[in-house]
Structures are given as structure tokens and as C-alpha cells.
C-alpha positions as CSV (number, residue, x, y, z in Angstrom):
1,X,-11.3,-17.3,4.5
2,X,-9.4,-13.6,5.1
3,X,-5.8,-13.6,4.8
4,X,-6.1,-11.2,7.5
5,X,-9.1,-10.4,9.0
6,X,-9.9,-7.7,12.6
7,X,-12.2,-6.8,14.3
8,X,-12.6,-3.8,16.4
9,X,-8.3,-3.9,17.0
10,X,-7.3,-1.4,19.2
11,X,-4.4,-0.3,21.3
12,X,-3.8,2.3,23.9
13,X,-0.5,2.9,25.7
14,X,-0.2,4.6,29.4
15,X,2.6,7.1,30.0
16,X,3.4,9.0,32.9
17,X,2.8,6.2,35.4
18,X,-0.7,5.7,33.7
19,X,-1.9,9.1,33.9
20,X,-1.9,10.1,30.1
21,X,-3.7,7.6,27.5
22,X,-2.3,7.9,23.8
23,X,-4.8,5.7,21.3
24,X,-2.4,4.4,19.4
25,X,-4.9,2.6,17.0
26,X,-8.6,2.8,17.6
27,X,-11.5,0.3,16.6
28,X,-9.8,-1.0,13.3
29,X,-11.9,-3.5,11.6
30,X,-10.3,-4.5,8.2
31,X,-10.8,-7.6,5.9
32,X,-7.8,-8.1,3.3
33,X,-8.0,-11.0,0.8
34,X,-5.9,-13.5,-0.4
35,X,-3.6,-13.0,-2.9
36,X,-4.0,-9.7,-2.7
37,X,-1.3,-6.6,-2.2
38,X,-2.9,-4.3,0.4
39,X,-1.2,-0.8,1.1
40,X,-1.1,0.8,4.8
41,X,-0.3,3.9,4.6
42,X,-0.3,7.0,7.2
43,X,2.2,9.9,8.4
44,X,4.3,9.3,10.9
45,X,3.0,8.4,13.9
46,X,-0.7,7.2,12.6
47,X,-0.5,4.0,13.7
48,X,0.2,1.8,11.2
49,X,3.9,-0.1,12.6
50,X,1.2,-0.6,15.8
51,X,-1.0,-2.4,13.8
52,X,1.7,-4.4,12.5
53,X,2.9,-5.3,15.8
54,X,-0.6,-6.3,17.0
55,X,-1.2,-8.5,14.1
56,X,2.7,-10.2,14.9
57,X,1.8,-10.8,18.2
58,X,4.8,-8.5,19.3
59,X,2.7,-6.4,21.3
60,X,-0.9,-6.9,22.6
61,X,-4.4,-5.4,22.1
62,X,-6.2,-3.3,24.3
63,X,-9.4,-3.8,22.8
64,X,-10.7,-6.2,19.6
65,X,-8.9,-9.7,18.0
66,X,-7.5,-10.5,15.1
67,X,-7.1,-13.4,12.5
68,X,-4.2,-14.1,10.1
69,X,-4.8,-17.2,7.9
70,X,-8.5,-18.0,9.9
71,X,-5.9,-18.5,13.0
72,X,-5.8,-16.1,15.7
73,X,-2.7,-13.9,16.3
74,X,-2.0,-15.3,19.3
75,X,-1.3,-18.8,17.2
76,X,2.5,-19.1,17.3
77,X,2.0,-22.0,14.9
78,X,0.9,-19.6,12.2
79,X,3.8,-17.5,12.0
80,X,5.5,-20.2,10.1
81,X,3.7,-19.3,7.3
82,X,4.8,-15.3,7.9
83,X,7.7,-12.9,6.7
84,X,8.4,-10.0,7.7
85,X,10.7,-6.7,7.1
86,X,10.4,-4.2,10.0
87,X,11.4,-1.0,9.2
88,X,15.4,0.1,10.1
89,X,16.1,-3.3,10.2
90,X,19.8,-4.5,11.4
91,X,22.0,-7.6,11.0
92,X,25.4,-8.1,12.8
93,X,28.0,-5.8,10.5
94,X,30.5,-8.8,10.5
95,X,28.0,-11.2,9.1
96,X,28.1,-12.0,4.9
97,X,24.8,-11.5,3.2
98,X,24.5,-15.3,2.3
99,X,25.0,-16.1,6.2
100,X,21.9,-13.3,7.1
101,X,19.8,-15.6,5.4
102,X,21.1,-18.7,6.2
103,X,21.0,-17.7,10.3
104,X,16.7,-16.9,9.4
105,X,16.4,-19.6,7.3
106,X,17.4,-22.0,10.3
107,X,15.1,-20.0,12.5
108,X,12.4,-21.2,9.5
109,X,13.5,-24.3,10.2
110,X,14.9,-25.0,6.8
111,X,18.7,-26.5,6.6
112,X,20.6,-29.1,4.0
113,X,20.7,-28.4,0.6
114,X,17.2,-27.0,0.6
115,X,18.6,-23.8,2.6
116,X,21.5,-23.5,0.3
117,X,19.3,-23.5,-3.1
118,X,16.8,-21.0,-1.6
119,X,19.6,-19.3,-0.3
120,X,21.6,-18.4,-3.8
121,X,17.8,-18.1,-5.6
122,X,17.0,-15.1,-3.6
123,X,20.2,-13.6,-3.9
124,X,19.9,-14.0,-7.3
125,X,16.1,-12.3,-7.2
126,X,17.2,-9.2,-4.7
127,X,20.7,-8.9,-7.3
128,X,22.8,-9.8,-4.4
129,X,24.5,-12.9,-5.9
130,X,27.8,-10.9,-6.5
131,X,27.6,-9.5,-2.6
132,X,26.5,-12.6,-1.0
133,X,29.8,-13.7,0.4
134,X,30.5,-10.2,1.6
135,X,30.0,-8.5,4.8
136,X,26.7,-6.4,5.8
137,X,28.5,-3.5,7.3
138,X,30.0,-2.8,3.4
139,X,26.3,-2.7,2.0
140,X,24.9,0.5,1.2
141,X,21.1,1.5,2.5
142,X,19.2,0.3,-0.5
143,X,21.4,-3.5,-0.4
144,X,20.5,-3.7,3.0
145,X,16.2,-3.3,2.1
146,X,17.4,-5.9,-0.6
147,X,18.9,-8.3,1.6
148,X,15.9,-7.5,4.2
149,X,13.5,-8.3,1.8
150,X,15.1,-11.6,0.8
151,X,15.0,-12.7,4.5
152,X,11.3,-12.1,4.8
153,X,11.2,-14.4,1.9
154,X,13.3,-17.3,3.3
155,X,10.7,-19.8,4.5
156,X,8.2,-19.2,1.3
157,X,5.7,-17.3,3.4
158,X,1.9,-17.2,2.5
159,X,1.7,-14.1,4.2
160,X,4.3,-10.8,3.5
161,X,4.3,-7.9,6.2
162,X,6.7,-5.2,4.4
163,X,7.8,-2.0,6.3
164,X,8.9,0.5,3.9
165,X,10.8,-2.2,1.5
166,X,11.6,0.4,-1.0
167,X,13.4,3.2,1.3
168,X,16.6,4.3,0.5
169,X,16.2,1.8,-3.0
170,X,16.7,4.1,-6.2
171,X,14.5,3.8,-8.8
172,X,15.9,0.5,-11.0
173,X,16.1,-1.1,-7.3
174,X,12.5,0.0,-6.7
175,X,11.2,-1.7,-10.0
176,X,12.8,-4.9,-9.3
177,X,11.1,-5.0,-6.4
178,X,7.8,-4.5,-7.3
179,X,8.4,-7.1,-9.7
180,X,9.4,-9.0,-7.1
181,X,5.8,-8.3,-5.1
182,X,3.8,-9.0,-8.3
183,X,5.5,-12.2,-8.7
184,X,4.8,-13.5,-5.1
185,X,0.9,-12.2,-5.7
186,X,1.0,-14.0,-8.7
187,X,2.1,-17.2,-6.1
188,X,-1.4,-16.6,-4.2
189,X,0.9,-15.0,-1.7
190,X,-0.7,-12.0,0.2
191,X,1.6,-8.8,0.6
192,X,1.0,-6.0,3.5
193,X,3.0,-2.7,2.6
194,X,3.5,0.2,4.5
195,X,5.0,2.9,2.7
196,X,5.7,6.8,2.5
197,X,6.2,6.2,-1.4
198,X,2.5,6.7,-2.5
199,X,3.8,6.4,-6.1
200,X,5.0,3.1,-5.7
201,X,1.9,1.8,-3.6
202,X,-0.8,3.2,-6.4
203,X,1.2,0.8,-8.7
204,X,0.8,-2.1,-7.5
205,X,-1.3,-2.3,-4.8
206,X,-5.2,-4.1,-5.0
207,X,-5.9,-1.9,-1.8
208,X,-5.2,0.7,0.4
209,X,-6.1,1.6,3.9
210,X,-5.1,5.3,5.1
211,X,-4.6,5.9,9.0
212,X,-4.5,8.6,10.6
213,X,-4.0,9.4,14.7
214,X,-4.9,5.3,15.0
215,X,-8.4,5.8,13.0
216,X,-9.0,4.1,9.7
217,X,-9.8,7.1,7.8
218,X,-10.9,5.2,4.3
219,X,-10.0,1.6,2.9
220,X,-10.5,0.7,-0.7
221,X,-9.3,-0.1,-4.2
222,X,-7.0,2.6,-5.5
223,X,-9.6,3.3,-8.4
224,X,-12.2,4.1,-5.8
225,X,-10.1,6.2,-3.8
226,X,-8.8,8.2,-6.4
227,X,-11.8,8.7,-8.9
228,X,-13.6,12.0,-8.9
229,X,-17.5,11.5,-8.8
230,X,-19.2,12.6,-12.0
231,X,-16.1,14.7,-13.6
232,X,-15.5,14.3,-16.6
233,X,-12.8,15.4,-19.8
234,X,-14.4,16.1,-22.7
235,X,-12.0,15.9,-25.9
236,X,-13.7,17.7,-29.0
237,X,-12.1,17.4,-32.9
238,X,-13.0,21.2,-32.9
239,X,-12.0,23.8,-30.4
240,X,-14.1,27.5,-31.0
241,X,-17.4,27.1,-30.0
242,X,-19.9,29.0,-27.5
243,X,-19.4,25.7,-24.9
244,X,-21.4,28.3,-22.5
245,X,-24.9,27.7,-23.2
246,X,-24.5,24.2,-22.1
247,X,-24.1,25.1,-18.9
248,X,-27.1,24.6,-16.3
249,X,-27.8,23.6,-12.9
250,X,-26.7,20.2,-13.6
251,X,-23.8,20.4,-15.7
252,X,-20.7,23.0,-14.5
253,X,-18.5,23.5,-18.2
254,X,-15.0,24.8,-18.0
255,X,-12.9,25.3,-20.9
256,X,-9.3,24.0,-21.0
257,X,-6.4,25.5,-22.7
258,X,-6.0,22.8,-25.4
259,X,-10.0,23.3,-26.2
260,X,-11.3,20.2,-24.2
261,X,-14.3,20.4,-21.1
262,X,-13.7,19.8,-17.7
263,X,-17.5,18.8,-17.1
264,X,-19.2,18.4,-13.4
265,X,-22.2,16.3,-13.5
266,X,-25.0,15.6,-11.0
267,X,-25.4,12.2,-12.6
268,X,-25.0,10.2,-15.5
269,X,-28.6,11.2,-16.9
270,X,-26.6,14.7,-17.0
271,X,-24.0,13.9,-18.6
272,X,-25.8,12.5,-21.5
273,X,-27.7,15.0,-22.0
274,X,-25.0,17.0,-22.5
275,X,-23.1,14.4,-25.2
276,X,-27.0,14.8,-27.1
277,X,-26.5,18.3,-27.1
278,X,-23.2,18.7,-28.4
279,X,-24.1,16.3,-31.1
280,X,-27.4,17.5,-32.0
281,X,-24.9,21.1,-32.3
282,X,-22.7,18.5,-35.1
283,X,-20.0,18.8,-32.6
284,X,-17.6,15.6,-32.8
285,X,-16.4,14.2,-29.3
286,X,-13.2,12.2,-29.5
287,X,-12.5,11.4,-26.1
288,X,-15.2,11.3,-22.6
289,X,-12.3,10.6,-20.2
290,X,-13.3,10.2,-16.1
291,X,-11.3,12.5,-14.5
292,X,-9.2,11.3,-11.1
293,X,-6.8,12.2,-8.6
294,X,-3.3,10.5,-7.7
295,X,-3.3,8.7,-4.7
296,X,-1.2,11.3,-2.9
297,X,-3.4,14.1,-4.0
298,X,-6.5,12.0,-2.3
299,X,-3.8,10.9,0.6
300,X,-3.3,14.5,1.5
301,X,-6.8,15.9,1.1
302,X,-8.1,13.5,3.3
303,X,-5.3,13.9,6.0
304,X,-6.0,17.1,5.9
305,X,-9.8,17.1,6.2
306,X,-8.9,14.7,9.2
307,X,-6.2,17.3,11.0
308,X,-9.7,20.1,10.4
309,X,-12.1,18.0,12.1
310,X,-10.1,16.8,15.0
311,X,-9.5,20.3,16.1
């Protein structure tokens, strides 16, 4: 069973009295395993929010289907097991933080002592214990994000949708929120995370999907997406040698400023032949490191490539 499963999920909006069609989401097929953190990435207008709204039943697909916890997204009973933090969420300014959580707790069917205990635990988890009896109109943007995260967890959901949960939060607060999400994952909760902070996503996600103009460009683990295939950095004990003689049609070598080698090979066999040649010349190897780009670098490159192909 998958926590989230979609099959050719698509959404087309009509504008100008139906004369113009906008493909907000096109043929998205995705499977997200239980107990994982999945990052959904993409520029503004990529279709991320539309995807989440379709899964939550806030809007309806034009084509395709989706399952949450093995139930159709149209099954309202599955919503009891779902937590949701929307982007730019707002609460009535006259309510206190504790009152907000009480309101959403009661909506989720929790009451009495159980609810009071849960509110205390969540306020403590998001570092808002001292602000629980303060009206939310006095909250900063970061504090509103913390309160929103507590609200999304109030019903102890199995599946959690978070849209920009660390937006406006300082670095210490982001670290604390990451810790909360990792703790939820340790409890076998599944988290779908929308975020523009790619460095944050890179640190905590198990897998990511990249959307642009409603299309899923790529999906996989951060390691799979950022590794540069057959590109290595070789650190040597000595830095003075004629590295050029080791290059051939299967092996491209460049010397770095620190004396290490940047190597591009056709396959692992070529890499081993290079290592054999170095060792034959008594050149000692300290380290061989598979090169990778950051998630941000990969993301920008993929989006730029997608934009060129769409011209």
C-alpha cells in the first residue's frame, strides 16, 4: 500500500468564458511510500498547490485519479487521518494560540482532557508554550508558521501536507521544525512537503518530485538526482605529476587547484583502468569521491532545460 498514489492526475482550468484552457496539471502519476518525507518542488505556477488541492478534494481532477492511504481522494472519511498546513494561512486575530488549536482539535473530534494535553504538547513542541494565551494578532510570521504546524498535527494524522512550513522562520526555527518533521517520520507518518527552500528539502526528504508547468519532470531520491554520473574527484598524496598522459578517449582529466584530479569516465571500467595506471606509477591515492551537484543546482538546470524544450 502507498500513502499517496496518483494515476494520470490532470487539471484543466477554463478562462475567458471557456475560450482558453490552462493545463494546471498534466498526467501526474506518482507513488509515495508510507513513513517517508516527499518534497514537491517547482517554480511559482508549476502546479504544486493544484496537486495538493486535488489530493485533499478541495478541487476536482479533469482526468485521472488519486488514492490517499489506499482510499479514493473523494472518500471524506480518509480526511480524519490527514493534517494540512496551507501556504499563507490566517487565523482570526482575536483568538489566542491555544484557542486556535482548541478550535481545530474540536473540528477533528477531539475534546476534554485529551485535547488539553495535546495542545500543551504541541505548543511545547513548536516552542510557543509562553505564547499560548496571547492573541495571534501579536504573532510574528515565524510564530504563525509554528502555530500552523501545530494545527496540522492536532489530530495526530497519518498523512501530513505542508505548504511552505518554514516560510518566514529564522534558521534556529527551521532547524526545530526539521526536527519535528523527522520525529513525525520516526512515528511512520508520511509527509508531503512543498517548499522553495531547496537546502531545507535536501536535508530531510527521502524523495523529491520536480514540477514545471504542470508536468512532472523528474522524481527520485536526492542522491539519485544530484549525483553526476561517472564524474569523480581523486585526491592524491603527491601533487606534482604529468596527469595528461593518463587521458584518453574514455577518460577526461583536469587538475584542480588543490592538486586533485577531476575525472570524467565512460564507465566504471575506465575508472579502474585509471586507478591501475596511477598505482603502476607509484602514485598514492588518498580518496576517490563521486561528484554531485546540490539539489538547487540540479533544480535550476532541469527547469532551464524544460523551458528551452517548451519554446
